[in-house]
N, C-alpha and C positions, 0 to 999 in steps of 0.2 A: 492670543491663542484662538484658533478657530475650531469649531465643531466639524465633524465629517461633512464634506460638501462645501464648507466655507460660507460666510455670510453673503458672498457675491451672488449666490444662487437664489436668494430670497430678496435681494435689494430691489429688483424691478417690480415684483408683485406688491411688496410692502409700499413702495412709492406710489403705485397706482391706487392702492386702497386709500392711503392718506389723502391723495389729491381728490379722489372721488367723494370722500366724506366731507372734506372742506368745501368743495364745489356745491355740494347739496346742503350745506349749512347744518350738517348732522354730526359734526365732530365732537360736540359736547355730550352726545348720548351714545354710550357704548353699544347698547342694543341696536340702535339705528345703524351705526357703522357696521356692526356684525351682520346685519341683514343684507348689506350691500357686498359682502365678500363673495366673489365668484368662486365656484367649485374648484377650478384649477388653481386659484391662488391659495385656497385653504389646503389643497393637496401639497403644494410646494412648501408652505409654512410647516405643515405637519411632518413632512419628510425630513426636514433639517432639524426640527425641534425634538423629534422622538427617535432620532438615530441613537444607537447604543452608545453609552458613555465610553470615552477613551480613558486609558490609564493616566494620561496627563490631566484630564479633567478631574478624575478622582483625587489625584495628588493635590490639585489646586484647592479642592474642598477641604481636604485634611489640613492643609497649610492654613487656610482661613480659620478653621475651628481652633487651631493651636494659637492663633493670635487673639482670640476673643478673651475678654476679661469676664469670667463667670463667677468671680469671687463675691462674697457677701460684703456689702458696705453699709455703714450706718444702720446696723440692725436695731430693732425695737421690739419690745413686747407690747402689743396694742391692747390686748384683752386677755383675761384669765377667767375661767369658770371651773368650779369644782363640783362634780356630780358623783352619784353613787358608782358609776362605772369607771370613773377616773377623772383626769384633769384635761381640760381643753385650752389651748392657747391660740391666739392669732398673733402671728409674727409678721414683721415687715422688714424690708431691706431695700437698698438700691442696687440695681444691676443695669449696666448700659446707660447709667444716668437717670433711670426711671425707678419710681417707688413701686414695689411689688409686694403683694400680700399672699399669705398662705396660712393654713391651720394645721395644728398638731394635736393628736390625741395620745395621752399617756395613760396606760391602764392603771386601775387601782392596785395598790401594793407594789408599785414599781420603785418606790423610794429605796435607795441603797443598792439597787440592782443595775445591771447593764443588759439592756434588751435590744434585740434586732430591730432594724428600721425598715419600714415598707413605705415607699413613695407611691402614691396612688394618682396616676395621670388620668384625668377625666376625659370622657368622650364629649362629642357635640361642641357647640360654640356659644353656649348660653352661660358659661361660668360654672362654678362649683359651689358646693354647700356642705354643711356638716352631715347631710344625709348620705354622703358618699363614704363616710367612715364605716368600716366593718364593725358591727356591734354585737356579734356573737361568734363563738368558736375560738380556735387557737389564735387567730390574728387579733381578735378583740382583747383577749386575755393576756397575750404574751408578746405583742409587738407595739412599738411606737409607730403610729401612722401619720403620714405627712401628706397634706392636700395642697398642691400648688394651684393657684389660679394662673391664668395666662394673661399677658399684657393686653390691656383694654377691657378685661373681663371683670365680673363682679364675684366676690366671695361673700356668701350669705351664711351667717351662723344662726341668726334669729331674725324675725321680721323687721326688727329695728336695729339689727347689728349687721351692717353691710359695709363692704369695703370694695373699692374699685382700683385695680392695678392700672398704672399709667402706661402710655405708649400706644402705638398702632398695632393691630393684629399682625401676627406672623405665624400662622398655623404650622405646627410641627417644628419648624426651624428654631425661632427664638423662644418657643415654648420650652425647649430643652435648656436654654440659657437660664430662664426663670426658675425652672425646677432644680437645676444644679446649684444656683445661688441660694435657693430656699433650703436645700439640704445642708449647705454649709452653715446657714443661720441656725438650723436645728441642732447641728453638732456643737455649735458654740453655746447655745442657750439652754439645752436640755441635757443635764449631766447623765441621765439614764440612757441616752442614745449611744449604742455601740457602733463606732465607726468602722469596725472590721466585719460587721454582718449587716449589709445593706442590700435590699432588693427593690425592684421597680415593677409595678403592675399597672396595666392600662387596658382600656377597652376602646375599640374603634379608633378615632383620632388619638385617644390616649394610648392605644396599643402601639401606634407608630411613634409617639413621643417616648414611650417606655423603651422601645428598641433603640432609638437614636440616643437616648440618655445612657443606656447601657453600653453603647458603642463608644460614646465620647467620655464618659466618666469612669475612671479606673477604680473608684471606690465601690462601684456596684458589683456585687458578687453573683447576682442572678436576676433574670427578667422573665415575667409572665405576660404574654400577649394574647388578648382576646381580639380576634379578627381585625387586626390593624393593617393599614396599607403598608406595603414594603417596597413597591417598585412603581414609580410614576412614569416609567417608559413603556409599560405594558400596552399591548394593543387595546385592552379594555379601557385604559385611561385615555388613550388617543381617541377612542370612539366618543367618550364624554367630552373631550376637547372639541371634536367636530360638532357636537351638539351645541356647545357654548358659542362657537363661531357662527352658528345659525340662530343666535339669540335665544337659545334654550339652555340657560345655565342650570345644571343639575342642583337640586335642593339638598346638597350634601355639605357637611362641615368643611370649610376650607375652599370649596369650589369657587365662590365669589372672589376670594382673594387671588387664587391662581389664575382665574379668568382675566382679572384686571391686570395683575402684576406680571403675568407671563404671556398669555395668549394675545390679549388686546394691546399690551404694551409693545410686544414684538411686532405685531401687525401694523401698529400706528407709528412705529419708529421711536417709541419712548424708551426702549431698551435695546440691547444688542443680543445677538444669538448666544454669545458666550454667557452673558448674565442670565438670560432666560433659561438656558440649559442648566446652569448652576442652581437656579431655584428648584428645579425638579430633582437634581442629583442630591442636594442637601437634605431632601425629604425621603430618600430612598435607601433604607437600611441594607437592602440586598447587596449593594456594591461595597459595603464595609463589614460584611458578615464575619470576616476574620478577626474583627475586634470584639465580637460578642462574648460575654461570659456564658455560663450555662443558661439555656433558654428553654422555656416551655410555651407551646403555642396551642391555642384552641380555636377551631373554626368549623362552622356548620356548612354542610354541602349546598344548602339552599339560601345562602346569604346573598341578598339582592342589592346590598349597598357596597360592601367590600367583597368582591368575589373571592372564593377560596384559592384561586390561582395565585393571589398575593402570598399566602402562607406557603403554598407549594413551591413558589419561586425561592423563598427564603430557605426552605429545606434543601432544595437543589443546590443552592449556593453553599450551604454548610457541608453537604456531601462532597461537593466539588473540591473544597479546600481540605478535605480529609478529616473534618471534625468528628470524633468518635461519638456513637449514639448515646453513651451515658451523659454527654454534655449537652444534648438537646433532646427534646421530646415533642412530638406533635400529636394531638388528639383530634380526630375528625369525627363530627357528629352528623350522621345521616339524617337529613331533613331539618337540621338546625338552621336557624336564621340569624339575623343581626340583633338578637336580644339574648342576654345572658341566660334567661330562664329556659331558652330553647336548647341549651347545651347541657343535657342531663348528666349529672354527676360531676360537672366541671369544678364546682366549688370544693368538693372533697379532694379532688385531684390536686387543686392548687394548694390547699392546706398541707397535704401530705408532701408535695414536692418542695414547698418553701421550708418546711420543717427539716426535711432530709438534706437539702442542698445548702440552704443558707443559715437557718437558725441553729443547726447543729455545728456549724463551722466547718462543714465538710467540703465546701466549694473550693476547687483548686485555686491557687494563687493566680492573679492576673499577670500573664507573661506577655509583654508587647509582641504582637505578631511581626514577623520579618517584613520590613517595609519595601515596597516596590517603587517608592518615590525617591 
């Protein structure tokens, strides 16, 4: 399958780039190769890479997701800690043949009860820790909280209590596989966890992970997204890609991975147009919006890391497919940036929405969207 325009349109510039890098003995240094990319070549590469996805490409991604094994295998309880606020566990399992770690917090007084579950997808690319648990308010007192690390990352519970998940990084994409498998482990190991009331929450990179997990995992009844990326085909993303091709990779989570595995790999002939475009599509919730459960979105108007156009694109997609307003909600914060504390009142809105939509059991049943594939 070829993307619009077909791979033949970029074969010539890609070949010239690779030969130029080799001739200059710079092929081992990505930044050096990037510096030799002629403006016309970059334009040709960008035109084919960032063309709008086709329905065939969307169907191919959905078929790939369906083939993945995201079940929990060889689950273990690695550590248990009992404190005044509740019980904390570190769980592990294998997924995709890799050992993965995550943490769970069970509030005090949960014994004998069935509580809703909140998966918390962290932002950044430095791993996660117990500090990401919510420790006050309704979530702290009435929800089981689940913290996935992502493959290659560290989970830190105490200075001397650290775990590292195996595997190579795969921001957004395989992050979801890891989180889905951890959720299965929690449902197996924690009897208080209610499998019928599950929500996902994430910020920044984690916001994208949360949306993608809600799309892929039918157990999820609601998702809360703080300023997560939704569409890697946007002009704003292409501008970042153009910067990367000029040896200026943005200092943003996932940017290095995408620069190497998509931009440079396509330019240097290490991947195909089809595979490179699939890398972007698998990370773009907008094109699978019909699969989303009830969704709440928070975004500041002055976010300089993930522009608010990402959230607006998702809302446009939900409106286009006719999703009624009660099933989604977007809150815009004038002057708000890429930090939760700049979104005034967001925490209370999240608490209220999760209680009303998920904890109460009022979320509508997940009905598979009619497939165009």
